[in-house]
C-alpha positions in Angstrom: -28.6 -2.5 -16.0 -26.5 -5.3 -16.7 -24.6 -7.8 -14.6 -23.4 -5.4 -11.9 -26.6 -3.2 -12.0 -27.4 -3.8 -8.6 -23.7 -2.4 -7.7 -24.3 0.7 -9.6 -27.8 1.4 -8.3 -26.7 1.0 -4.7 -23.9 3.3 -5.2 -26.1 5.9 -6.6 -28.7 5.4 -3.7 -25.7 5.8 -1.3 -24.7 9.1 -2.7 -28.2 10.3 -2.7 -28.5 9.8 0.6 -25.5 11.2 1.4 -26.4 14.1 -0.6 -29.7 14.7 1.4 -27.7 14.4 4.8 -25.3 16.9 3.7 -28.1 19.5 2.4 -29.7 18.9 6.0 -26.7 19.7 7.8 -26.0 23.1 5.9 -29.9 24.0 6.2 -29.6 23.7 10.1 -26.4 25.6 9.9 -28.2 28.9 8.5 -30.0 29.6 11.7 -26.5 28.7 13.7 -25.0 31.6 11.4 -27.4 34.2 12.3 -26.7 33.2 16.0 -22.8 33.1 15.6 -22.8 36.4 13.9 -23.8 38.5 16.9 -20.7 36.8 18.8 -17.2 38.2 18.4 -14.0 36.9 16.7 -12.7 34.9 19.5 -16.4 33.4 20.3 -16.8 32.4 16.8 -13.5 30.7 16.9 -14.1 28.8 20.2 -17.4 27.7 18.7 -15.7 26.2 16.0 -13.0 24.6 18.3 -15.9 23.3 20.6 -17.6 21.7 17.4 -14.8 19.1 17.2 -14.8 16.1 19.5 -12.1 13.0 20.2 -10.7 14.3 16.9 -13.8 14.6 15.0 -16.5 17.3 13.8 -19.1 16.2 16.1 -21.2 19.4 15.4 -21.1 20.0 11.8 -23.9 22.6 11.3 -22.5 24.9 14.0 -19.0 24.4 12.6 -19.9 25.4 9.2 -21.6 28.3 10.6 -18.3 29.5 12.4 -16.6 29.0 8.9 -19.3 31.1 7.1 -19.1 34.0 9.7 -15.2 33.7 9.5 -15.0 33.8 5.8 -17.3 36.9 5.7 -15.2 38.6 8.2 -12.0 37.9 7.1 -12.4 37.7 3.3 -15.6 39.2 2.5 -16.9 36.2 1.1 -20.2 34.2 2.2 -20.1 30.4 1.0 -22.7 29.4 -1.1 -25.1 26.6 0.3 -23.4 24.3 -2.3 -20.0 25.2 -1.2 -20.9 24.5 2.6 -22.0 21.0 1.2 -18.8 20.6 -0.7 -16.7 21.1 2.5 -18.6 18.5 4.0 -18.1 15.9 1.2 -14.2 16.7 1.3 -14.2 16.0 5.1 -15.6 12.4 4.5 -12.8 11.8 2.1 -14.7 12.3 -1.5 -13.4 13.7 -4.5 -15.9 16.6 -5.3 -16.7 17.6 -8.7 -17.6 21.6 -8.9 -17.7 23.4 -11.9 -15.4 26.2 -13.0 -16.1 29.4 -11.2 -17.9 27.8 -8.4 -15.6 28.9 -5.7 -12.9 25.6 -5.2 -10.4 27.9 -3.7 -12.7 28.8 -0.6 -14.0 25.3 -0.5 -10.4 23.8 0.0 -9.3 26.5 2.4 -12.6 25.7 4.6 -12.2 22.1 4.4 -8.6 22.2 5.1 -9.6 24.5 8.0 -11.7 21.6 9.5 -9.1 19.0 9.2 -6.5 21.1 11.1 -9.1 22.0 13.8 -9.3 18.2 14.3 -5.8 18.0 14.8 -4.8 16.8 11.4 -1.8 18.3 8.9 -2.8 19.2 5.9 -1.1 19.4 2.4 -3.4 21.3 0.0 -1.8 20.1 -3.4 -1.9 22.5 -6.5 -0.6 22.0 -10.0 1.9 24.7 -9.8 3.8 27.3 -7.7 1.6 30.6 -8.6 -1.5 28.9 -7.2 0.3 27.7 -4.2 1.6 30.9 -3.4 -1.7 32.9 -4.2 -4.2 30.7 -2.3 -1.6 30.3 0.9 -1.8 34.3 0.8 -5.5 34.4 -0.2 -7.0 32.2 2.1 -4.4 33.2 5.2 -6.8 35.4 7.0 -9.4 32.6 7.0 -7.1 30.0 8.5 -5.4 32.4 11.2 -8.9 33.3 12.1 -8.8 29.9 14.1 -5.7 30.2 15.7 -4.0 27.7 13.0 -0.9 28.3 10.7 -0.7 28.5 7.0 2.3 28.6 4.6 3.3 27.7 0.8 6.2 25.6 -0.3 7.2 26.5 -3.8 10.0 26.2 -6.0 12.2 29.1 -5.2 12.2 28.4 -1.5 15.4 27.2 0.4 15.3 24.2 2.6 15.2 26.1 5.8 12.2 28.2 4.4 10.6 24.7 3.3 11.2 23.1 6.9 9.5 25.8 8.6 6.6 25.9 6.2 6.0 22.2 6.4 5.5 22.6 10.4 2.5 24.7 9.5 -0.9 22.9 9.9 -2.1 23.8 6.5 0.6 23.8 3.5 -0.3 24.9 0.0 2.3 23.2 -2.4 2.3 21.9 -5.7 2.4 18.1 -6.1 6.1 18.1 -7.7 7.6 19.8 -5.0 5.7 17.6 -2.5 7.4 14.6 -4.2 11.0 15.9 -4.9 11.0 16.9 -1.2 10.1 13.2 -0.3 12.9 12.1 -2.6 15.7 14.6 -1.0 14.5 13.6 2.1 15.5 10.0 1.1 19.0 11.1 0.7 19.7 12.7 4.2 22.2 11.1 6.6 20.9 12.9 10.0 17.8 13.5 11.0 18.3 17.3 11.5 18.7 17.6 7.5 14.8 16.2 7.1 12.8 19.0 5.2 9.3 17.4 5.3 7.1 17.0 8.2 4.9 14.2 7.8 1.0 15.4 6.8 -2.3 13.4 7.6 -4.3 14.8 4.9 -3.7 15.7 1.1 -6.3 17.5 -0.6 -5.6 17.9 -4.0 -7.0 20.6 -6.6 -7.6 19.6 -10.2 -7.8 16.1 -8.6 -8.4 14.1 -11.6 -5.0 15.8 -13.6 -2.9 14.8 -10.5 -4.4 11.3 -9.6 -5.4 10.1 -12.9 -3.8 11.9 -16.0 -0.1 12.5 -14.4 -0.7 9.6 -11.6 2.2 7.8 -13.5 4.8 10.4 -14.4 7.7 9.6 -12.2 9.4 12.5 -10.4 13.3 11.7 -10.6 16.0 12.9 -8.5 19.4 12.8 -10.3 22.9 13.5 -9.0 25.8 15.3 -11.0 28.3 12.7 -12.7 30.1 13.1 -16.2 27.8 11.8 -18.8 27.4 10.2 -22.2 26.8 13.4 -24.6 26.8 13.3 -28.2 30.0 14.7 -29.9 29.8 17.7 -32.1 30.9 15.6 -35.0 28.1 12.9 -34.1 25.5 15.7 -33.9 26.5 17.0 -37.0 26.2 13.8 -38.8 22.8 13.0 -37.5 21.7 16.5 -38.1 22.0 15.5 -42.1 20.2 12.2 -41.8 16.6 12.2 -43.7 13.2 10.9 -42.3 12.1 7.8 -44.2 15.3 7.2 -46.2 18.0 7.4 -43.1 15.7 6.8 -40.0 12.2 6.2 -39.6 9.7 7.4 -36.7 7.3 4.8 -35.1 3.5 5.2 -35.7 2.8 6.2 -32.4 5.7 9.2 -32.4 7.6 7.8 -29.5 10.6 5.8 -30.8 13.0 6.5 -33.9 15.3 3.9 -35.5 18.2 4.1 -38.3 17.4 2.3 -41.4 20.2 -0.1 -43.0 21.0 2.8 -45.4 21.1 5.2 -42.5 22.9 3.1 -40.6 25.7 2.6 -43.3 25.9 6.4 -44.1 26.5 7.3 -40.3 29.5 4.5 -40.1 30.8 5.9 -43.4 30.7 9.5 -42.1 32.2 8.6 -38.6 34.7 6.3 -40.4 33.9 3.0 -38.5 33.4 -0.3 -39.5 30.3 -1.2 -37.8 27.8 0.8 -35.3 27.1 -2.8 -33.6 30.3 -4.0 -32.9 31.4 -4.8 -29.4 33.5 -1.7 -29.4 30.7 0.7 -30.7 27.7 -0.6 -29.3 27.9 0.6 -25.9 29.6 4.0 -26.7 29.2 5.5 -30.3 25.4 3.8 -31.1 24.1 5.1 -27.6 25.1 8.6 -28.8 24.2 8.0 -32.1 20.7 7.1 -31.0 20.4 10.1 -28.4 21.5 12.5 -31.3 18.7 10.8 -33.3 16.0 11.0 -30.8 16.8 15.0 -30.1 16.8 15.3 -33.9 13.8 13.7 -34.7 11.3 13.5 -31.8 12.2 16.4 -29.6 10.8 19.7 -31.3 11.5 23.2 -30.2 8.4 25.2 -29.0 6.8 21.9 -28.5 8.8 19.8 -26.0 11.1 22.5 -25.0 12.1 26.4 -25.7 15.2 28.1 -25.9 15.5 31.1 -23.5 18.7 33.3 -22.7 21.0 30.7 -24.1 19.6 27.7 -21.9 17.1 24.7 -22.9 14.0 24.9 -20.7 11.8 21.9 -20.7 8.1 22.1 -21.3 5.5 20.4 -18.9 3.1 18.9 -21.7 0.2 18.7 -19.3 0.4 22.3 -18.1 1.8 24.3 -20.8 4.6 25.8 -18.6 8.2 25.6 -18.4 9.4 22.8 -16.1 12.0 24.7 -13.9 15.2 22.7 -12.7 13.9 19.8 -14.7 16.2 18.0 -17.2 15.9 14.9 -19.5 17.8 11.8 -18.5 20.3 9.7 -20.2 22.2 11.9 -22.2 19.5 13.1 -23.6 19.5 16.9 -22.2 22.8 16.9 -23.8 21.7 15.7 -27.0 19.2 18.5 -27.4 21.7 21.1 -26.2 24.4 20.0 -28.9 21.6 20.0 -31.4 20.8 23.6 -30.8 24.3 24.7 -30.3 24.2 25.4 -26.5 26.8 24.4 -24.0 26.5 20.9 -23.0 25.4 20.2 -19.4 27.1 17.7 -17.5 25.7 14.3 -17.1 24.1 12.5 -14.0 22.8 9.3 -12.3 19.2 8.6 -11.3 19.3 8.5 -7.3 15.6 8.1 -6.8 12.4 8.2 -8.2 8.5 8.1 -7.2 5.2 8.3 -9.3 2.8 10.6 -8.2 0.3 7.7 -7.5 2.8 6.4 -5.2 3.5 9.9 -3.5 -0.4 10.1 -3.2 -0.8 6.7 -1.4 1.7 7.7 1.4 -1.1 9.9 2.6 -3.8 8.3 5.0 -6.3 10.3 3.7 -6.9 11.5 0.4 -9.7 13.6 -0.9 -9.9 16.2 -3.7 -11.5 18.7 -5.8 -12.0 19.5 -9.9 -14.6 20.5 -12.5 -14.5 17.1 -14.3 -14.2 14.1 -11.8 -17.2 12.0 -12.8 -15.6 10.8 -16.2 -12.7 9.7 -13.8 -14.9 7.5 -11.4 -13.5 4.4 -12.5 -10.1 5.4 -12.0 -10.4 7.2 -8.7 -12.4 3.9 -7.3 -9.9 1.6 -8.9 -6.5 3.2 -7.9 -7.4 5.1 -5.0 -10.8 3.7 -3.8 -12.0 7.4 -3.7 -15.5 8.0 -4.6 -17.1 11.0 -6.4 -19.6 13.5 -5.4 -21.3 15.9 -7.6 -21.9 19.3 -6.2 -24.7 21.1 -7.9 -24.2 24.6 -9.8 -24.9 27.7 -7.5 -26.8 29.0 -10.5 -27.8 27.2 -13.6 -25.6 26.8 -16.6 -26.3 29.5 -19.5 -23.6 28.4 -21.8 -24.2 27.0 -25.3 -22.0 23.9 -26.4 -22.0 23.9 -30.2 -21.4 20.9 -32.0 -17.9 20.0 -33.1 -17.0 21.4 -36.5 -15.0 18.4 -38.5 -12.4 19.0 -41.3 -11.0 16.9 -43.5 -7.3 18.2 -42.9 -5.2 20.3 -40.4 -5.0 23.1 -43.1 -8.8 23.4 -43.8 -9.4 23.5 -40.1 -6.7 26.1 -39.2 -8.2 28.3 -41.8 -11.6 28.1 -40.3 -10.6 28.6 -36.8 -9.1 32.1 -38.2 -12.0 33.0 -39.8 -14.2 32.1 -36.8 -12.0 33.8 -34.2 -12.3 37.1 -36.7 -16.0 36.7 -37.2 -16.8 36.5 -33.4 -13.9 39.2 -32.6 -15.9 41.9 -34.9 -19.0 41.8 -32.8 -16.5 42.5 -29.7 -17.5 39.1 -27.9 -14.1 37.7 -25.8 -12.4 34.7 -27.4 -10.4 32.4 -25.4 -8.9 29.7 -27.7 -7.3 26.4 -26.0 -4.2 24.9 -28.0 -2.1 22.3 -27.2 1.5 23.6 -27.5 3.7 26.5 -27.9 4.2 26.2 -31.7 0.5 26.0 -32.5 -0.4 28.8 -30.1 2.5 31.0 -31.9 1.3 30.0 -35.1 -2.4 30.8 -34.4 -1.4 34.4 -33.0 0.7 35.3 -35.8 -2.2 34.5 -38.4 -4.6 36.5 -36.4 -2.2 39.4 -36.0 -2.0 39.3 -39.7 -5.6 39.9 -40.1 -5.4 43.2 -37.8 -6.4 41.5 -34.4 -4.6 42.0 -31.0 -3.9 38.8 -29.3 -2.7 37.8 -25.9 -0.7 34.6 -25.9 -0.3 32.6 -22.7 2.3 29.8 -23.1 5.4 28.3 -21.5 7.5 31.4 -22.8 5.4 33.9 -20.9 3.6 32.0 -18.0 4.9 34.7 -15.5 2.3 37.1 -17.0 -0.5 34.3 -16.6 -2.6 36.0 -13.7 -2.9 39.5 -15.8 -3.6 37.8 -19.3 -6.3 35.4 -17.6 -7.8 37.7 -15.5 -8.4 40.2 -18.5 -9.5 37.4 -20.9 -13.3 38.4 -20.7 -13.2 41.7 -21.5 -14.6 43.4 -24.6 -12.9 42.5 -27.9 -10.2 40.4 -26.2 -8.7 37.6 -28.1 -6.5 35.1 -25.6 -4.3 32.2 -26.9 -3.5 29.7 -24.5 -1.7 26.3 -24.1 -3.5 24.1 -21.4 -5.9 26.0 -19.7 -7.0 23.3 -17.6 -4.7 24.1 -14.9 -4.2 27.9 -15.0 -6.5 28.6 -11.8 -7.7 32.0 -12.5 -11.4 32.8 -12.9 -12.1 34.8 -16.2 -14.6 37.4 -15.3 -16.8 38.9 -17.7 -16.0 42.3 -18.5 -12.0 41.9 -17.3 -10.6 42.0 -13.7 -12.9 44.7 -12.4 -16.2 43.7 -14.4 -16.4 47.1 -15.4 -18.2 46.1 -18.7 -19.5 42.9 -17.6 -23.4 43.7 -18.6 -22.0 44.4 -22.2 -20.3 41.3 -22.4 -23.2 39.3 -21.1 -25.4 40.6 -24.0 -22.8 40.0 -26.6 -23.2 36.1 -25.2 -20.4 36.2 -22.8 -17.1 34.5 -23.1 -16.6 32.1 -26.2 -14.3 29.3 -25.7 -12.5 27.7 -28.8 -10.7 24.4 -29.0 -8.1 23.9 -31.8 -9.0 20.0 -31.4 -10.1 17.7 -29.2 -8.0 16.4 -26.5 -7.1 12.4 -25.7 -10.0 12.6 -22.8 -13.3 14.1 -22.8 -12.4 15.4 -19.0 -9.6 17.7 -20.8 -12.1 19.3 -23.5 -14.8 19.9 -20.5 -12.2 21.6 -18.3 -11.5 24.1 -21.5 -15.3 24.5 -22.0 -15.7 25.0 -18.0 -14.0 28.7 -18.7 -17.1 30.0 -20.2 -20.4 30.1 -18.4 -19.0 30.7 -14.8 -21.8 31.4 -12.2 -24.8 31.5 -14.7 -22.8 33.8 -17.0 -23.8 33.3 -20.8 -21.1 31.9 -23.0 -20.2 29.4 -25.9 -18.0 26.8 -26.5 -16.9 25.1 -29.9 -14.4 22.6 -31.0 -12.7 22.3 -34.3 -11.6 18.8 -35.3 -9.7 17.6 -38.4 -9.3 14.0 -39.4 -5.5 14.3 -39.4 -5.4 15.2 -35.7 -3.6 12.9 -33.2 -6.9 11.8 -31.3 -8.4 10.6 -34.4 -5.4 8.9 -35.9 -4.5 7.3 -32.5 -7.9 6.1 -31.6 -8.9 5.5 -35.6 -5.9 3.2 -35.9 -6.2 1.3 -39.3 -10.0 2.2 -39.8 -10.9 3.7 -43.2 -13.1 6.4 -43.3 -14.5 8.2 -46.6 -16.5 11.4 -46.1 -17.6 14.3 -48.5 -16.2 17.8 -47.4 -17.6 21.0 -48.8 -15.4 23.5 -50.5 -13.8 24.9 -47.3 -13.4 21.2 -46.0 -16.0 20.8 -43.6 -17.8 17.6 -43.2 -21.2 17.8 -41.9 -21.9 13.8 -41.0 -23.3 12.3 -37.9 -21.6 9.4 -39.1 -18.1 11.3 -39.1 -19.1 12.7 -35.8 -19.8 9.6 -34.2 -16.3 8.2 -35.5 -14.4 11.0 -33.7 -16.1 10.6 -30.5 -15.2 6.8 -31.0 -11.7 7.6 -31.6 -11.7 9.8 -28.4 -13.1 6.8 -26.4 -10.4 4.6 -28.0 -7.9 7.0 -26.8 -9.2 7.0 -23.1 -9.4 3.2 -23.0 -5.7 2.9 -24.1 -4.9 5.5 -21.4 -6.6 3.3 -18.8 -5.0 0.5 -20.1 -1.6 2.0 -19.8 -2.3 2.9 -16.3 -3.6 -0.6 -15.3 -0.3 -2.1 -17.0 2.1 0.6 -15.7 0.5 0.4 -12.1 1.5 -3.5 -12.4 5.3 -2.6 -12.8 5.3 0.3 -10.4 3.6 -1.5 -7.6 6.5 -3.9 -6.9 9.2 -1.3 -6.7 7.0 0.7 -4.5 6.8 -2.1 -2.2 10.3 -2.4 -2.4 10.7 1.2 -1.6 8.7 1.1 1.8 11.4 -1.7 2.9 14.2 0.6 1.8 12.2 3.4 3.6 12.0 1.2 6.9 15.7 0.5 6.7 16.9 4.1 6.3 14.6 5.1 9.3 16.1 2.3 11.5 19.6 3.5 10.4 18.7 7.1 11.0 16.9 6.9 14.2 19.2 4.3 16.1 22.6 3.0 16.5 21.9 0.1 14.6 24.4 1.0 11.7 27.4 0.9 14.5 25.9 -2.2 16.1 25.8 -4.0 12.8 29.1 -3.1 11.6 30.7 -3.7 14.8 29.3 -7.1 14.9 30.7 -7.7 11.3 34.2 -6.1 11.8 35.1 -6.2 15.5 38.7 -5.7 15.1 38.1 -2.2 13.1 35.2 -1.3 15.7 37.9 -1.9 18.4 40.6 0.2 16.9 37.9 3.1 16.8 37.8 3.0 20.9 39.3 6.2 21.3 36.5 8.0 18.8 33.6 9.6 20.5 30.9 7.3 20.7 28.7 9.7 18.8 31.2 10.4 16.1 31.4 6.5 15.5 27.7 6.2 15.5 27.5 9.1 12.9 30.2 7.7 10.9 28.7 4.3 10.8 25.4 5.5 9.7 26.8 7.7 7.0 28.7 4.8 5.7 25.5 2.1 5.7 23.3 4.9 4.2 25.8 5.6 1.2 25.8 2.0 0.3 21.9 1.5 0.9 21.3 4.5 -1.3 23.7 3.4 -4.2 22.5 -0.1 -4.1 18.8 1.3 -4.6 19.7 3.5 -7.3 21.7 0.6 -8.9 18.5 -1.3 -8.5 16.2 1.2 -10.2 18.8 1.9 -13.1 18.9 -2.1 -13.5 15.0 -2.4 -13.4 14.4 0.2 -15.9 16.9 -1.6 -18.2 14.9 -4.7 -17.7 11.7 -3.0 -18.1 12.7 -1.7 -21.5 13.7 -5.2 -23.0 11.2 -7.1 -20.7 9.7 -8.4 -24.1 13.0 -10.2 -24.9 13.5 -11.6 -21.6 9.9 -13.2 -21.3 10.6 -17.0 -21.9 8.2 -19.9 -22.3 5.0 -19.4 -21.1 6.2 -16.7 -18.7 4.2 -13.3 -19.1 6.4 -10.0 -19.4 5.3 -9.0 -15.9 5.8 -12.3 -14.2 9.2 -12.4 -15.5 9.7 -8.6 -14.4 8.8 -9.3 -10.8 10.9 -12.5 -10.7 13.8 -10.4 -11.6 12.7 -7.6 -9.5 12.4 -9.7 -6.4 15.9 -11.6 -7.0 18.1 -8.4 -7.5 16.3 -6.6 -4.3 17.6 -9.4 -2.2 20.8 -9.1 -3.8 20.9 -5.2 -2.9 20.2 -6.0 0.5 23.0 -8.2 0.8 25.4 -6.2 -1.5 24.8 -2.9 0.6 25.9 -4.5 3.9 28.9 -6.2 2.4 30.1 -3.1 0.7 29.5 -0.9 3.9 31.6 -3.5 6.0 34.4 -3.2 3.3 34.3 0.8 3.5 34.0 0.8 7.4 37.4 -1.2 7.3 39.3 1.3 4.9 37.9 4.7 5.4 39.5 7.3 7.9 37.1 7.8 10.9 37.6 10.4 13.9 35.8 12.6 16.0 34.6 14.6 12.6 33.1 11.6 11.3 34.1 9.1 8.3 36.2 10.9 5.6 34.1 9.4 2.6 35.3 12.0 0.2 38.8 10.8 0.9 38.0 7.4 -0.6 36.0 8.8 -3.6 32.8 7.8 -1.8 31.2 11.6 -1.8 27.3 12.1 -2.4 26.5 14.1 -5.1 27.6 17.6 -4.9 24.5 18.6 -6.8 21.1 17.4 -7.6 18.3 18.2 -10.1 14.9 16.6 -11.3 14.5 14.8 -14.4 11.4 15.1 -16.7 9.8 11.8 -17.5 6.6 10.5 -18.8 5.1 7.3 -19.2 2.5 8.2 -21.2 2.7 7.8 -24.8 -0.3 10.1 -25.3 0.8 12.7 -23.1 1.2 14.9 -26.2 -2.0 16.5 -27.9 -3.4 18.5 -30.7 -1.2 18.0 -33.8 2.2 17.8 -32.2 3.7 14.8 -34.2 2.2 15.7 -37.3 4.8 16.3 -40.4 4.9 20.0 -41.4 3.7 21.3 -38.1 5.1 24.6 -38.9 2.8 27.6 -39.7 -0.4 25.4 -40.2 -2.3 28.5 -39.7 -1.0 30.5 -42.6 
């Protein structure tokens, strides 16, 4: 078993003991359920409350029985034994693995109710707005049965609506909205403006996606200010540049740079001597690079769509439009200029937080997903969370066919179309998982040319999501979707009404086809899990080409010779093993990126705690006035006639303004440092050590500067009974804020997104 075999053996034994203990409790709850079923609603609810002692569920069997009876009466759903086991594991703080279609929504609501009955406020974290709204309303009768309150927080809700929702016992909300509300609350100047009430528990749906895959994606709050947008002339010049001649794209597809010939061409067409002269390097060159990034790296219908004359970003991990999100640093304006749209006002970053840092703010984190086991190491390393595998209610009947591997994307694309046509001819429903909007639309167009009706689910029409997904299991249906992992709606055989369930089952159930391997096997398994729900028959099949991103990135420079047949199909165990190897390499790359990025993020996270504590003191006391009075006694004396409450509020506003400004400057500086840290590392210093040294030094200066500038403003700004007139001195806070889309993950794309000539790959 290796050097640490004893450890893994002990972990396995512990998990087994927990499993046996959970099963014993669930078995004993069955008899209690029969007894409680004879009581009225009030008595059942009281039994659940009586099972709680000293903030803990002391009588778990009675508690589970009360939940089962309440679920039956309010929702018409009787929990399976495995669902009750899952509830117990969640209540101990585990991440549970439950297969798709096994009823995670009910499990989450039952566990959240249990936490709430012990006096804890629960954030039930979803991956999108639709699921937050749907699940809160769906599970409301169960929660309210026990006298508890439930609500949802979604993107469209106002500050007042959010404020009311956050005071409930159980709050369903997308992870991004929770994070952005934390950031917005870090901009307030009076406690009455606070939106989010603190919660004790984060119960995370799709836990591996939120806690691992998207953990390092920073949520960024920005404020308005004139930006550095590329001018129309620069955009026109850059649009004519040619790849490999005037510019080159890095192998990983993340960066682009001018060649010497390209730089000379730009200089000639702009009529300047040098892009790299002192007068141009901070202005013209910045705009040229932004325009070049927009031209070469950001592809319409993959990274963004244009709808109603506006640019809309696509959240690659979920295949949805990312509403109210923009790219930073003039990039948004560059893409708008490229597309001939009205260019947005620029902005500066006010604050940022990663999902990992957000989740670590909760005293207790637990979660559920269909694919937790493969993420066990990451969950333990970064959150100290343990995984519990919950058995299926019914045995799996799905057949997982071996991958079909092709030499080229073109061969693979033709084979995918032929396979779908063949399956569709039998009437068996087909669900195809693609990686981006362009791929989904190319495939749908190719299928329609063959006379097949196709439902497409991607970022352009995700408002129709529930209807499309619900009908995907009906006879003869072909559904093409981007990123099925976070869709959240079960696919029932025979359609939403299950009218033709038996016919579809006879045909073999739902057939799931993946158009390429994902960067981790977990994402493959999330797609597979759409078939074979609750013991249904089903089929899963993945198509791969040796030109796919996962093979190119994972294979590196490794050479592979193979003999395809006339269709391009390669039938070789050696090649199959190589593809699996490439996927393991990309998984390893992701873990290494996570570990390295975590080291950079952690110091800023620790510094944020200090800023948060400072803000709390300024907000909750008269400390701001006391400090300013001590440092500028003469000015304080001049304000003796101003009411005390106004003086305190003015001092607070001044000090918070400069603290927040200094923090924003610090984030901007450290972002620049991180971009160039390989150049700054000196002698034997490692980049991370040098980064930490700079961060610590600059943070000390931040605190001092914020106080000094506060004193200076205090001496100059007009203060009366209305407070400090900051705007008159040009010190107004941003009149508008929005969120930026940023990703630290170089493998966040998938499929064939960086392949040259992606257009019409299915033709």
